[in-house]
C-alpha positions in Angstrom: -80.7 174.6 11.2 -77.7 174.4 8.8 -76.7 178.4 7.4 -75.1 178.3 3.9 -73.8 181.1 2.4 -73.5 181.3 -1.4 -70.9 183.8 -1.9 -71.7 183.6 -5.5 -73.3 183.5 -8.8 -75.7 180.1 -8.3 -78.3 178.3 -10.2 -82.0 178.7 -8.9 -82.0 175.1 -8.7 -79.3 174.5 -6.3 -81.0 177.7 -3.9 -84.5 175.8 -4.2 -82.4 172.4 -3.3 -80.6 174.2 -0.4 -84.1 175.6 1.0 -85.9 172.2 0.2 -83.3 170.4 2.9 -84.5 172.9 5.4 -81.2 175.1 5.5 -81.1 179.0 6.0 -79.7 180.0 2.7 -77.9 183.7 2.3 -77.3 184.2 -1.3 -74.6 187.2 -2.0 -73.8 186.9 -5.7 -72.3 189.8 -6.1 -69.9 190.2 -2.6 -66.5 189.7 -4.5 -63.5 188.3 -2.5 -63.6 191.0 -0.1 -67.1 190.8 0.8 -66.8 187.4 2.4 -65.4 187.5 5.3 -67.7 190.5 6.2 -70.6 188.3 5.4 -68.9 185.2 7.5 -68.8 187.3 10.5 -72.3 188.7 10.4 -73.9 185.2 8.6 -71.9 183.2 11.2 -72.5 180.3 8.3 -72.2 176.4 8.9 -71.6 176.1 4.9 -69.7 178.5 2.4 -70.3 177.7 -1.2 -68.0 179.8 -3.9 -67.5 179.5 -7.3 -64.9 181.3 -8.7 -64.8 183.8 -5.9 -61.4 183.5 -4.0 -62.1 182.7 -0.3 -58.7 183.9 1.4 -57.7 182.8 5.1 -58.8 186.4 6.5 -62.1 185.5 5.4 -61.8 181.9 7.3 -60.5 184.1 10.7 -64.1 185.6 10.9 -66.3 182.2 11.3 -67.0 181.8 15.0 -64.5 178.9 16.4 -65.9 174.9 17.4 -68.3 172.7 15.6 -70.9 175.9 15.4 -68.8 177.7 13.4 -67.9 177.0 9.4 -67.4 173.5 9.6 -67.5 173.4 5.2 -66.4 175.4 2.0 -68.0 173.9 -1.2 -66.2 174.6 -4.4 -69.1 175.0 -7.1 -66.7 173.2 -9.8 -64.0 171.0 -9.9 -60.4 173.0 -8.9 -60.0 174.8 -6.0 -57.2 176.9 -6.2 -59.3 179.8 -5.5 -59.9 178.8 -1.9 -56.8 178.5 0.4 -57.1 175.0 1.4 -53.9 175.0 3.5 -55.6 177.9 5.8 -58.8 175.8 5.8 -56.9 172.6 7.1 -55.4 174.7 9.7 -58.7 175.8 10.9 -60.3 172.0 10.5 -62.8 173.0 7.6 -63.4 170.8 5.1 -62.6 172.0 1.8 -65.1 169.9 -1.1 -65.7 170.1 -4.9 -68.1 168.7 -7.4 -65.5 166.9 -9.8 -66.3 165.9 -13.1 -69.7 167.6 -13.3 -68.0 170.0 -15.7 -66.4 167.8 -18.1 -68.9 167.5 -20.9 -68.9 171.4 -21.2 -65.1 171.5 -21.2 -64.6 169.0 -23.7 -66.5 170.6 -26.1 -64.9 173.9 -25.7 -61.4 172.1 -26.0 -63.1 170.7 -29.6 -64.8 174.5 -30.4 -60.7 175.9 -29.8 -59.8 172.5 -32.0 -61.6 173.4 -34.9 -61.1 177.2 -34.6 -57.6 176.2 -34.5 -57.0 174.0 -38.0 -60.0 176.6 -39.8 -58.8 179.2 -38.6 -62.1 180.7 -37.7 -61.1 183.7 -35.6 -58.7 185.0 -38.0 -61.1 184.5 -41.1 -64.0 186.4 -38.7 -61.5 189.2 -38.3 -60.8 189.7 -41.9 -64.6 190.0 -42.7 -65.0 191.9 -40.1 -62.3 194.3 -41.8 -63.9 194.3 -45.1 -61.5 192.2 -46.8 -62.4 188.7 -48.5 -59.7 186.6 -48.5 -60.6 182.9 -49.6 -57.0 182.7 -51.0 -55.5 182.8 -47.5 -58.2 180.2 -45.8 -58.8 177.9 -48.8 -57.0 175.0 -47.5 -56.6 173.2 -44.0 -55.5 169.8 -42.7 -58.7 168.8 -41.2 -59.0 166.6 -38.0 -59.4 163.1 -39.1 -56.4 161.3 -38.8 -54.5 163.3 -36.8 -52.9 162.5 -33.3 -54.2 164.7 -30.3 -52.2 164.5 -27.4 -53.8 164.2 -24.1 -52.4 165.7 -21.3 -54.0 164.9 -18.2 -56.5 162.0 -17.6 -59.3 162.9 -14.9 -63.1 162.8 -16.2 -62.2 166.2 -18.8 -59.2 164.2 -20.6 -61.8 161.4 -20.7 -64.5 163.1 -22.3 -62.2 164.6 -24.6 -60.8 161.2 -25.8 -63.9 160.1 -26.5 -64.8 162.5 -28.8 -61.1 163.1 -30.6 -62.0 159.1 -31.5 -65.9 160.3 -32.7 -63.8 162.2 -34.7 -61.4 159.7 -36.1 -58.4 161.1 -34.4 -55.5 158.8 -32.9 -55.0 159.7 -29.4 -52.1 159.6 -27.6 -52.3 160.1 -23.6 -50.3 161.4 -20.7 -51.0 161.2 -16.9 -48.8 161.2 -13.7 -51.4 158.3 -12.3 -51.8 156.7 -16.3 -51.1 152.8 -17.3 -50.6 151.5 -20.4 -53.8 149.4 -19.3 -56.2 152.2 -18.3 -55.0 154.2 -22.0 -56.1 151.1 -24.2 -59.6 150.7 -22.0 -60.0 154.6 -23.0 -59.1 153.6 -26.7 -55.9 155.3 -26.4 -51.9 155.0 -26.7 -49.8 155.1 -23.5 -48.0 158.1 -23.7 -46.1 158.0 -20.0 -46.1 159.3 -16.8 -43.3 161.1 -16.5 -41.4 164.9 -17.7 -39.4 162.4 -19.8 -42.1 160.7 -21.6 -44.3 163.3 -21.8 -41.6 165.4 -24.1 -41.1 162.4 -25.7 -44.7 162.1 -27.0 -44.9 165.7 -28.2 -43.5 165.3 -31.1 -45.6 162.6 -32.0 -49.2 164.8 -31.9 -50.6 167.2 -34.7 -52.4 168.9 -31.5 -52.1 168.5 -27.7 -54.7 169.4 -25.1 -54.5 170.3 -21.4 -56.3 168.8 -18.6 -54.3 168.7 -15.3 -55.2 170.2 -12.3 -52.9 173.5 -11.4 -50.9 172.1 -8.4 -47.0 173.0 -7.8 -45.8 170.5 -9.7 -47.7 171.2 -12.8 -47.1 175.0 -12.5 -45.5 176.2 -15.8 -45.7 172.4 -16.5 -45.9 173.8 -20.4 -42.7 176.1 -20.8 -39.9 176.6 -23.4 -38.9 172.7 -23.3 -42.3 171.9 -24.0 -43.1 173.7 -27.0 -39.9 173.5 -28.4 -40.4 169.3 -28.4 -43.8 170.2 -30.1 -44.2 170.4 -34.2 -44.2 173.1 -36.1 -47.5 174.3 -36.8 -48.9 172.0 -34.1 -52.2 173.3 -32.4 -52.0 174.0 -28.8 -55.6 173.9 -26.2 -55.5 174.9 -22.7 -58.9 175.1 -21.4 -57.1 174.1 -17.7 -55.7 176.7 -15.2 -53.3 179.4 -16.8 -50.4 179.3 -14.5 -49.9 175.5 -16.4 -48.6 177.1 -19.1 -45.5 179.6 -19.4 -47.3 182.2 -21.8 -44.4 184.3 -22.5 -42.8 180.7 -24.1 -46.2 179.8 -25.7 -45.7 183.3 -27.6 -42.5 182.5 -28.8 -43.3 179.3 -30.0 -46.5 181.2 -31.9 -43.9 183.3 -33.6 -41.2 181.2 -33.9 -43.0 177.8 -34.8 -46.6 178.6 -36.5 -47.7 176.7 -33.2 -51.9 178.0 -33.2 -53.1 178.1 -30.1 -56.6 177.6 -28.1 -56.9 179.5 -25.1 -59.9 179.6 -21.8 -57.6 180.3 -19.5 -54.5 183.0 -19.1 -51.5 183.7 -16.6 -52.5 187.0 -14.5 -56.4 186.7 -16.1 -58.8 189.1 -13.8 -60.1 187.9 -10.7 -63.5 189.7 -11.5 -66.4 189.1 -14.0 -65.6 192.1 -16.1 -62.9 194.4 -16.6 -59.5 195.5 -18.3 -57.3 192.8 -19.4 -53.9 193.1 -21.3 -53.6 189.9 -23.3 -50.4 189.9 -25.0 -51.1 186.2 -26.5 -54.6 187.2 -28.1 -53.2 189.6 -30.2 -51.3 187.0 -32.5 -52.7 185.5 -35.6 -53.8 181.7 -35.3 -54.8 182.4 -31.7 -58.6 181.7 -30.3 -59.3 182.9 -27.1 -62.3 182.7 -24.7 -63.1 184.2 -21.5 -62.5 181.3 -19.1 -66.2 180.2 -19.8 -65.1 176.0 -20.0 -67.9 175.0 -17.4 -70.1 177.6 -18.7 -73.2 175.8 -20.1 -76.7 174.9 -18.5 -75.9 171.7 -18.4 -72.6 172.1 -16.6 -73.7 174.6 -14.3 -77.1 172.6 -13.2 -75.3 169.2 -12.6 -72.5 171.5 -10.6 -75.7 173.0 -8.6 -77.1 169.7 -8.3 -73.8 168.0 -7.1 -73.3 171.0 -4.6 -76.6 170.1 -2.7 -75.7 166.4 -2.7 -72.1 167.1 -0.9 -74.1 169.7 1.9 -76.9 167.0 2.2 -74.8 164.5 3.0 -73.1 166.5 5.9 -76.1 167.2 7.2 -77.4 163.8 7.3 -74.1 162.4 8.3 -71.2 164.6 9.1 -69.2 163.3 6.0 -67.6 165.5 3.9 -68.0 164.0 0.3 -65.2 164.9 -2.3 -63.0 166.0 0.2 -59.7 167.8 -0.7 -58.4 167.7 3.0 -59.8 165.3 4.4 -56.5 164.1 6.3 -57.2 167.4 8.0 -60.6 167.1 9.3 -60.9 163.5 10.5 
């Protein structure tokens, strides 16, 4: 019998699906990063499932060695930056994810932020909550129709954003390191390039820019002072990817100096826990809309992620194959 340790919050449908496969399921949603190691030592799981909980090398070191030890870590989501993938690779542990399952949810939040930037919804709400009626200040907006949206990153989320932008009658410029002109045309977008120089050249053509790249060494602080320097005065900037992709100090300078409006779901040095104190100076600036890293937090997205997680475990049980494996070369 396969033992599966679910060390994070997880949909009931997913837990039921794992049990229906015949797995022994250990569900510890509140264990936190520090609690994973002791649980791995105590329960000897074959599979570990997490969402946002960090999985450090020390936790993997508690696993039994050999084929009856921890073989698979599943990230119930897309990004795997909360898992020490090099440490897993050293131990021959496969790390798999669930790409594309939350694309619709994140694309929807992206447009919530875009609309809030255009209509200054948060600033208007704050004025009313403070007892002030200020229609004179907020009575004009550009409207999204006819604006040019730059989409940086063309995975499943970037593609979902493009489809919604076209439905809003926006023009779209697309940039990705793997993008071709042919693929851009197929998506209904204009080709914005593949390299850093073309990215900076694309930005002055955009009224709004939205970021959908994975966090990697080459994307860390991709949006830096040069990036914001190339954006148009008063343009909109949306980030629903990862906080470390953005130099927030440079963003704040652009908000103050160029009137950039921003919609953010992720932040540099954001808390790793579901609740807690967080001093976010960017959130205090006017024209900024902030959410709590909840891009994937819809019922639809979480059910899709749970179903895909169960599928990954089922394929592993039936064939020993690791679906959506991000470190395949280390576990063959």
